[in-house]
C-alpha positions, 0 to 999 in steps of 0.5 A, a space after each residue: 283922935 277919932 278912929 272910925 271902921 268905915 264897914 259900918 256905913 256900908 249898908 245898902 237899901 233895896 228901895 233908894 241910895 243910903 248915906 251913913 255920915 263918918 266924920 262932922 265937924 265944923 271943916 269937915 263933913 264925912 260920911 259915906 253913900 252905899 248904891 244898889 244898881 238901878 240907882 243914882 243920885 241926880 247932879 247937884 252942889 255943894 255951895 263952895 266947898 270940894 268934895 273927895 271920892 274913894 270908891 270902897 266896893 264896887 264900879 259906877 258912873 260919875 259924872 263932875 260939870 259934862 263929864 262922865 267916867 267910868 269907876 271902880 274899887 280905888 277911883 278917887 275924884 275931886 269935884 272942885 267948889 261949883 263944879 256939879 256932882 252925879 252919879 249916874 248910873 252902878 253896875 254892881 252894888 257901889 259904896 264910897 267914900 265922900 269926903 267934902 270940906 270945908 263943910 257946907 252950911 246947909 244942915 242937907 247935906 249933914 242928913 242921915 238917909 235911909 
């Protein structure tokens, strides 16, 4: 068993959003993204990987393709394959647990931020 407590991945930075890797192997990549109000994540794609996320805390908006949806604690979102994904706005400190599968080939997706 591989066990992690995600609370240690909930780390905020006033200057930029943060990304903390939770699990990584040849098939899957999981991490926590943390945003302060006013921070955002531009729309982008994850190669052919499906993205699944669950909001741990906070409120904001998610964009998948052209669709924008309000999110809050407990919200779950799926972005399939080549659909673009972004966080256009954050209302209160937002932490989301993200899983990408299969793991993208581009190593930039497995780099921590902040």
